[in-house]
N, C-alpha and C positions, 0 to 999 in steps of 0.2 A: 224695483220699479221707481222712476222718478215722477210718475203720475200721482198727484195729490188730489184726493176725492173727499169732499166734505159731507157727501150723503152715501155712506157704505151700504147700499141696499143688498150687495152680494152676501153680506154677513148673515141677513135674515133668511136668504135663500138657502144657505148651508144648513142653518138651524132647522129649517122646515123639512130637510131632506136627510132621513135617518141613515142613509148609506154613506154620507160624506161627513168629514170632520176637519177640523183644523185648530190652530192656536188662536186664541182670542187676545189675550194681553198678558204681560208679565208683571208680577209685583216683587219687590225687593225688601228683605227684612231689614231692621235697624242696624244690625251688625254688618250688613251687606255681604254675608256669606250664605244665605239662603234665598233661593228663587221660588216663587209660587207661579206655576204656569197654569193658566185657566183655559180651558178648551171650549169649543163651540158645541156644547152639549155634554155627553158622557164620554168617558175616556175610550180610546181605541182598544180593540181587543188585545193588542200586544202590550198595553200598559196597565191593564186592569188588575193584575195579580202582582203583588209584592214579592218579587224574587230577584235573585242575583242576575246581573247582566242586563238590566234595564238601561244602563248607561250607553249601550250601543246604539239605541234609537235616538240619542240626542247628540248635538254638536253646538259648541259655544265658540263663536268667532267674534272678531272685532278688537278694538282697543289700539291706542297709539303708544302709550308709555308701558302699559301693563298688558301683555299678551300671554297666550298659552295657559289660560286658567283651566284646571282639570275639574271634571265632575266626579265627586267622590261616592255619592249615593243618590238613589232616586226612590222616592216613596209616594205611590199612588194614594190619594184620599178621595175615593168616590163619596158622593153625597147621596143620602137616603131620600131627599126630597127631589122628585122628578122635575121640579120647576128650577132647581139650581144646577149650575154646571159643576163638573168634576174638576179637581185641581191635582197637579202634580207637584210635589215638593222636591226640590233639587238642591243638594248640598254641595258646596264648591270648596276648592282648596285655598282660595284667596279671593279678595274682592278686586274690582277693576278700577280704572282711572275715570276721568271726567268725560271721555269720549262715549260714543254710541257702541252697544254690543248687540249681537244677533243670536237668538236661540233657534236652531233648525231642527226639524224632525226628518229622520232618515229611516228607510226600510220599513215603513208603516204603510198598510194599504189604505185606499180610499181617502187620502188626505188632499184636500183641495190645494192646487199649487199656489194660489193667491195668498193662503193662509198656512203654508207649510213652514213658516218662519215668522218671528216677531222680534222687533227692536225694542231695546229698553236701555236705561241708564242706571248705573249703580248709585249716582248722586242725585236721584230725583227728590230725595227727602232731605237734602242739604238745605240749611237755612238761607234765605235770601230776602233782602229788603226791597226787591223789585215786585211790582204787581204781576200777577199771572200772565196778563197779556203782554207785558214787557219781556218776560223771560221765555215765552214760547214763540213759535213761528208766527210772525204778523204779516207775512207777505200777502198782499191783496190778491185774491183769486179772480181772474178774468177781468182785470182792470185795464183801462185804456192808458197807453203811455203818454206822458207829458209831452206836449208839442213845444219844440224850441222856437225861439224867437228868430227874426231875421239876422243874418250876419252882416255887420257893417264894418268896413275897413276904416278905422280911425287913423290909420297911418298914411291916408292918401295925401299927397302933396304936390303932385304935377297935374297937368291938364288932362291927360288921358285917365288917370285914376280918379280925379274929381269928377270928370264927366261920366265915368262908369259908375261911380258911387251914387251920384244923383239918379242916374237911370235906374239902378238897382233899387233904390229907396222908392222911386216913383212907381217901379213895377210892383212893389209890395203894397203901397198905399193905393195905387190906381191900377189894379191889374188888367182892366179893360182897355187901358191906353197902351197900344203896342206900336205906335208910329215911330219910326226910326229915320225917316227921310230928312235930309238937310233943310229943305224949304219949309218944313212944318214949324209953326210958331212955337210949340212946345220944345222941339229940338234947339230952336234959336235961343230960347231963354236958358235952356240948360247949358249950352256952350258959352253964353255970356257969363253965367255964374261960374262955370269951370275956368274960364279965362280970368275972372276977377281973382280967383283963389290961386291962380298959377302965375300971375304977372311978375311976381318977384323971383320966381324960380325959372322963368322961361328964358331960353337962350337957343341960339342956332349957330352952328359953326359954318361960316361962309366960305372958309379957305380950306375945306377938307380935301385930302388927296388919298389916293389908295396906297401910297408908299408906306404908311406908318399905322400901327395899330390904333393909336389914340384918334386918328383923323379918318380913317378908312370908312366909307359909307356903303359900299358893296358887300353884300353878305359873304360871297365867295372869297373876297380879298380878306376880310376879317376872319374868316374861318382858317384860312392858311396861316396868317400872322399868329393867330392864337395857338395854332399847333406847334409853331416853332418854339413857344415857351411852355410847351407840354400841357396845354389846355385844349380840351376837346369841346367844340360847340355842338350842342345836341339840337336836333330838329323835331323835338317833341315825341309824343307817343300816342298810339291810337287807344281807344276805349275797349273795355272788355266786360263781359257780363254773362248772365244766364238768360235763356229763353226756354219757355215750356210750350210743347206742342200738344195739341189735343187731336185725335184721330177718331173717326167713326168705326174704324176696323183696323186690325193689326197689319202693319206694312213695313217693309225695309227699303231704305233709300240710301244711295251712294251720297257721301258727303260732297263730292265735287259737283252734284247735280242740284244742290239745294242751297238757298241763301234766304235772308230775311231783310225786310225794309220797313222803315217807319211809315206812319200814315201819309197818304198822298194829297190830303187837303181837298178831297173831292175832284181830283184831276181826271179820274176816270168816270165814265157814266154810271158804272155799277160799283158796289161796295164789296165785291168778292174778296175773299181773304187769300185765295189760291190763284197766283198769277203765273204767266209764263214770261220768258224774255222778250217776246214779241210785244206783249202788253206795255212794257216800259219804254219801248222806242219812241213812242209819241209823246212822252213826258220828259220834261227837263230834269237832268240829273240833280239839280239844286232843290228839287221838290222833295227829296227823300234821302235818307241815309241807309247805307248797305252794311249788313253784318253777315259774316260767313262763319261756318263752324270751324272751331280751333281744336284740332285733333292731332295726335302724336304721329299718325300715318294717314296720308290722304287717300289711300285705297280701301278705307274701311267703310262699312255701311251703318247707318243708323237703324236700330231696332225700335220701332215705335209700337207701343201697345195700348189698346183701348183701355184696359184695366188700370193703366197707370195715369190716366187723365186726372182722376181725382181718387185719393186713397184716404180712407177714414181712419182716425185713431180708435183704438179699442181699449175701453176702460173697464172691461170685466163685468159689465152690467152696472157699475156705480155711476152716480150722477154728481153734478157740480164739480167737474174734474178740470185740471189744468196741468200742463208741463211746466214745472218750476224753472226759474232761471238757473243756468248752469247745467241742465240736462244734457245727457250724452246718450240716452236710450229711450225707446218708446215701443209700443206694441201696436201694429196696424191690423185692420180688419180685412181678411181675405174672403174669397168666395169659391165655391166649387164649380168646375166646368163639367165635370163628369164624376165617375166614381173615385178617381184618384187625382186627376188633374186640377190644378188651381189656376186662378185667374192672374194673380200677381206673379211676376217673375223677376223680383228684385235680385240684384247681384251686388257683391262687393265692388265698390268703386262707382256705383250709381249715385247720381245727384238727385236729392229730393229738396224741394222748397216748401217749408211750412208757412201757411198763411192764414189769416183770419178772413172768413168769407162772409160772415154776418155779424151784425151787432150783438154784444154779449148781453144786452138788456132788451133790445127791440126784436131781434131776430131778422132784421132787414139788411140786405146787401149793402144799401147805401150807408149804413152805420158801421160798417166793418172798419177796423183801425188799419189804415194802409202802412203804418209802420210796424206792424206785427207780422213781419215776413222775414224768413232766415233760410239760408242754403246750407245744407249739410252733404257731406260725402260718405257714404256707408263704409264702414269698416268690418261689420259683421252682420250677417243675415241668418236668421234661424226660423225654420218653420215649425209650427206647433198646432194644437187643437185645444179648444175649451170644451170639454165633455159636459160640463155643467149647464152651458147654454147651447141650444140647438137652433138650426135654421128652419125654414118652412117645411122641409122634407124630413125633419126630425134627425138631422145629421149633426155631429159636433161642429161647432163653429171653427173654421180654419183661421189661424192667426199667424202673424209673422212678427218676430222680435228683431228689431233693428238696433244698431249702435253706430255712433260716429265718433270722430276724433275729439279730443279735448279742445283742440284749437277751434273747432266748430261748435263749441258748447252753446247752448241757447242763451242769448244775451238778456232775454226778458221772460216774463211768465206768458205762456201761450194758452189761452182759454180754449177748452174743448166742449164743455157743456156747463150750462147754468140755468137759473131760473129767471124768466123774463120779469120785467118791471110790472108793478101793480097797474091797473087792477087785474090783468091777465094771470100772472103768476103761474105760467105753464112752463114745462120742461123744455129747454132748448138743447138740441143735440147737434153735433158736427159744426160747431161754431168755427172751428179751424180744421183745415184738411191739409194733406200733403199732395204736392204736385210732382208726378214723375215725368218721363219723357223730356228731361231737362238737358239741354246742350250748352256747352261753353262756346261763346262766339265773340268774335272781335270785330272792330270797326274796319271797313275796307272792301273795295270791290275789285275782283281779279278781272282784268281786261284780256281781250284776245291779243295774241302776239303781235307786236308792233315792228314793222320793218324799219331798221335804222340805216340801211344803205351799206355801202362797201368802203373799205379803207383805200384812199387814193394814193397814187405813187407820187412821191415828190420829185425824184430823179430816176432816170433809167440809164444804166451804163452797160457797155458790152466789153467782155474781156475775152481775148484769144491768147491761149497759153503758147501755141506754136502754129506754123503753117499747116494747113489742110486739117485742122482739128475744129470740133463744133465750138460754137460761141456760147459763152455763159452770159445770161442776162441777169443783171443785179439791179432790183428795184428798192429805192429807199422809201419807206412809207411816210406819209404825211402824219402829223399829229391828229388823232381821230378823237374828236370831243363832240359826240352827237348829244342832242337833248330830246327829252321825252315830250310828247305832245300834251299829255294829260297831267294834271296836278290836282291837289297836292299828293305827293308820294306817301304812301303808308310806311310808318316806322312802328315796329311792333316788338315787344319783349318775347323772346323764344319761350315756348312752353317748357316748364321744368320737367325733369325725368318722372314719368308717371309710375306710381306704385300704389298699391291699395292703402298705404298709410298716408298718402298726400292729402291733407284736407282741402275743402272747398275754398277756404279763405286764402290758401297759398295759391291755388290755380287761378284765382281771380286777381292776384296782385300784378301790378305793372311797375316798370321802372325806366325812366329815361336813360339812366346810366348804361343799360344793357340793351336798349332799343336798337334794332337793326333795320336798315331799308329793305322793304320787300320788293327787291327787283332781282330778276335772274336773266342772264344773257346767254344765247346760244349762237355760236359762230359757225360759219362754213368755210373750211373743213369743221366737222362737228367737234365742238368743244364747249363745256359748260363753265361759265364765268360766275364767280361769287362776288358779292358786294362786301366791302370792308370799310372801316372808318378811315383808315389811311393806308399807305403802301410802305410805311417805314420798316415793317417787319416782313415784307414780302421778298421772295427770292426771284431771280431772273426768269424761272420757268413757271412761277405761279400766276394762274389765270385769274387775277384779281382786278377789280376796278373800284373806284370811289364814286359815290353819289353826292354832288354838291348842288345845293339849292340856292338860287339867287333871290333877290329882293321880292320878286313877283311870285315866288313858289315854284318856278319852273326848275326841273331837275337836269343837270348837266352831268355826263359821265366822263370820268377821267381815267385813262389806263396808264400802265406802266411804260418806263422808257427803256426797258431791256436790262436795267440794273436793279431797280426797285419795281418788280412786277414785270410780267411778260408784256412785250410790245406787239400789238397786232400787226400782222404782215399786210403788205399791200394786196389788195384784191379779196381780202377776208370780208364776208357778208355777215352782218349781225342782225338778230331780232331779239326783242325784249318782251318779256311777260312780267307785268308788275301790278301792283294794287294801288288804288287811289282812295284817299279817306284818311284823315289824320287829325290829330289834335282835340281840342275841346268840343268840336262839332259832334263827336261821337258820345259825349256824356248826356245822352238823353235820359229823360226821366222814366220811371216805372209806367208800363202800359203804353210806351210809345211805339214798340215794335209790334206791328199788327198785321203784316202781310207775308206770305210765303212765296217765293219765286223759285220756279222749277226750270232748269236749263236742260234742253234736249231730253225732256221727260214728260210723259202724259200719264195722268192718273185718272181713271173713271171709276165712279161708284164709291169713292172714299172722300170724305170731307176732312180737310186738315185746316187747323187755325193755330195761330202762334200768338204769344204775349210775353212781355218781360216783367214779371212780378217785381223785380228789384231793378233800380237804375243802373245804367252802364257806368263804370267808374274807370279811372286811370287815364282818360284822355287828357293830354298835357300839351300846351301850345308850344311851338318852337321857341327856343331861346332868342331873346331880342338882341339887337346889336348893342344897345345900351348895357345890358347885362354882361355881354362878353367884354366890352371895353372896361367895365368895372372890376371884373373878376380875373381875366386873364393875366394881367401884368402882376398879379400878387399870388397866384395860385402856386407857383413853384416855391415861394417862401413858406407856404402853409403845409407843404408836403416834406416832412422831415425824412432825410435819407440816412442819417446816422444819429444815434443817441449818444450825446456827450454829458449832459447833466441829468438830474433826476427827473426834471420836468419833461424831458424828451422821452423817457420811458413811459411816463404817464400818457402823453399825448398819442404815442404810437399804440399802446395797448387799447386806448379808447376808440380805435378804428373798428374794434370788434363791437358790433351792435348789441351784443348780449350784455354789455357792462353799462352799469350806471355811472361809476366813478372808479378812479384808480389813485391809490396812494403809493408813493415810492420815495426812496431816499438812498444816498450812496453811503455806505458803511465801510469803515476802514477795518480791515481784518487783522492788521499788523504787518502785512506784506504788500497787499493790494486792496482795491476797492471792490465791494460787492454791491451790485444793483439790487436792492431788495424792493420788490413790487407786490403790493397787496391789492387785490381786486374785489370789487362790490358789484355783484350781478344785479340785474333788473329784476324787481318784483319778488325778490327772495333773499334770504339771508343764508341759505345753504349753497356751497360751491361744490360742484362735482369735481373729481380728480381729473377727468378727461377735459374739463374747461381749463383748468390750471396748465395742463400740458399743451393744450392748444394755444394758450396765451404765450407760453414760454417759446413755442415754435415760431409764433409771430414775431416775437421780439429779438430772437436770436440773430437773424441777419443784420439787424441794426445795432447790435452790441458793439460798443467801443472796444478795441484791443486792450487787454489788460483788466477788463471788468468781468468778474463773475456774475452770474445771473441766477436770481432766485425768485420764484413766483409763488405766493402764498395767498391764503384766503384772509379777508379783513378781520381784524381783532374787534369782536363785538363786545360792548361794555353794557351789561345789564344794569338798569336803573331801578332804584327804589324811590318811588314818588308817591307823596300823599298830598291831596288837595282838600281843603276844607271850604264848603260853599254854603251860602245862605240863600235859600229859595225866596223868591219875591212872593208878595201876597197874592194869593189866588192860584199859585202853581203847586202841583203835587210834588213832593220830594222825590218820588220814585221816577216820575217823568223826568224831572231835571237831571237825576243821576243817570238814567238811561241815555239821555242825549249827550252827557259829558263822557260817558264811557265810549260812546260812538265817535265823538269828536277827537278823543285821545287814544283811538285804537290804532292798530297796525293794518287795517283794511282799506279797501277802496269803497268809498261811500256811494250812497244811492245817487248822488248828484255828480258822479264820475270824478269827484275830488278825492284826495287821499287824507286818511287820518293823520293826526299830528306825529305819530311814531310809525307810520308806513315806511317800509325799507327804501322806497324811492324818494321819501321826503328828507332822508338824512344821508350824510355823506362823510368822508374822512375829516377828521379834525373839527367838525361843526359843534361848538360848545352849545350847551343847553342853557338858555337864558330864563330865569325866573320871570322876567317881564313878558317874555313871549307866551309862556304858559298862562299867565294871568290874563293877557290879552285875548288868547284863544278861548279860555273859559268864559270871559265876559261877553263873547260874541253869541253865547248860548241863550236862547229866549227863557226867561224865568230865573236867571241867575242875577241876585241882588249884590252879592259881594263875594270875593274870592280871596283866599289866603293859602299859600303854599307852605305847609308845615314840615315837609321833608322832601328832600331832593339830594341824593347821594348815590354813590356806587353800591349796587346790591352785594351784600355779604361783607362790606367794608364800613369802617367808621366815617362819620361825617368829617369833611375837610373844609369847613367854614363856607360851604356853598350858599347857605341862606344869607350869611352876613355879606358876601361878596356879590351875591345875586347872579352867580353863574356856576355851572359845573363844567370845568374845563377838560378837554380831551386832547390826546396826542394826535400827531399827524396820521398815524396809521390805525386810529381807533375810530369806531362808529358806534353811537348810542343805540341801545335796544331796549325796547319795552314792549313785549307781546301780551303780558297779562294773561297768559294762558295757564290755568290750573294743572294742565298735564305736563307743562314745562315751566315750573316756578323759577328755574334758573336763568330764564330769559327775560326777567324783568317783572316787577310788581308794581301795580297801580292801585292805590287806595283812595277812594272818593267818599268824603263824609259830607253829607248834606244835613244841615241843621235848620232849625225853624226860627232862629233869631239871628240878629246881626252879630257878626264876629267882632 
């Protein structure tokens, strides 16, 4: 269980119940070869008598470096004092490492599932100069997340960016001022200030023409010029996110008949949340944004259940509980609908959104932390019951165990229950809940089919093969380039292949590189036409077309010419069905989506409401003309098509997003050159064999003839580092040492920064400078002076690193210092904190 409770009241409940038992805690002997397992009361019936075979009731699991520890003997030691608990003495074959181990009971009746196992560490008695609070878990329970400050673009240098920067800053300082009209005095002053900062960089091309990439002003012309140099102009991407529905009764709705919109700013006389398509006809489309369900198949139905409106976490009767950061599992409270039926019908693949609904100290909804919200996609659902706790009808409480993917791990601590602030000091329950009935939606409104007209005939010719034979009429079609009436056209990233292992974070991702125009054409005679980025790869019979957007955002359709793509014949009639809504307009904040719109569907007697607990993300504005002019002429030079030198191999390998850096060199084998490529993956120092094979497959098409190719993992060099520090007056040595260990760790810190020796902070051939270590240590509060007394390769003699002030590394080497007692060969860090100046 990842639920951490600070008031374990369930323990007292088991002690008071003579029929139930469980493990209380584990003690380790000084030689670490004997365990003392204390029970919650007297020993179970199966363990009271000292006889052979008691080992079958126990299992020892865990360990990273040392595993497979055997239980040699088990001796029960019951206590004669009824007030004292019994203990089980367990003799082991060897002791374990510094990681956590778990002792489990098996095959014993009436053992509470909450206390059927106990965690312990073999090294709990090892000496440490840290305070107890520093060496234990100090994660604050049910605490509010720190609020980040406003983001300011300090790189603004032109009129538009200065103007937007000032407006953004004023929006933060004066949120009630929302005027954006040009005649407003405030906007006038903003534009004057933006012009003052922009006058040196302001220019205008007065002689631009459409014939050249550098001077073209029309977006369609620029798009075609850029494509000739192998550059694809993007038209942005729509936003995507989650909405949660609440229903008063269970209902099933087709996805094609439901959509969601943002608030209407009192445009309707009533504030009803359930609307029909007729209700929106009298309202301007600029007054709201539309979001539609994003599903793999459009003919599916949404299963909405009342019990999924709000699901409570189950803490097994304990208080002051929270889900710790990094959690990937939880237990939810269910309820009985009958003798066997349950209210919750959670399935693998369902989306749940965790959110804090009341303040952790006041219990008021207004004090809930709006940043404590997170979406997960279930990968496992198991039903269970808690026979120790019962409901009003004296039935065991039904519960549901859920798990989600590691990619959806909780990024913060989620408070579940706590004690209110003084003077009340009462118990607060259900501070956070889970929301079901969650649907993935994206920005855009599907319109009714639009008639585009027919293809006109350019010329008509008559051919007679011989006398008294029928005449053949040949019509040459005109170029057919219709334009769509509504804009902006929606560009969306296709939904990835859905499986039960796809996390919610992946489903929510968007990318302009793969965004496609949401336009489909149907012609008469019946043919389905598909939108493509270009027709360069289209064959003469492919019914493809291209969507090109002009400067005003109007979409123009371009068809093939009979060689690159099929050319529409004269007389063909076309109709288009498309979506509108694109770009940053869909990046609405949390709680912005608040209305449900039903199309050709009426629901009576059931209330339906909707909200988006999380903001919509991924909406990207179309690429500007200035960006295309700057990037297109040089894009082909950045795309390497053949690896000639070692740097080419490194650059091509870095196209794989899983790599942080790549090292490579050409090695003469005596007959030819071998390209030796070493890879450094992101956020880890271990390299999977499959990753090496995939990088080799990626590089092979670019390999120069005559070059052998070998892809290996990076050579990690473990370090032996000792730092002597003097604590400043008024600071405790243990606190200073704990801060230094954190700063020089290989972990990601609480402020989202990396430790000095994090794998992503080091790369190939980066020397370790003594001055950088001292500078890093001096940044720690409470450090008066610093001295590096040892800095060398682990298990090797010093090579004048202190005298030269640097530990040098080769081009294929990466420094490593994990300071993990389970893996001492991965680097050692020794920090000595003294009480006087060095």
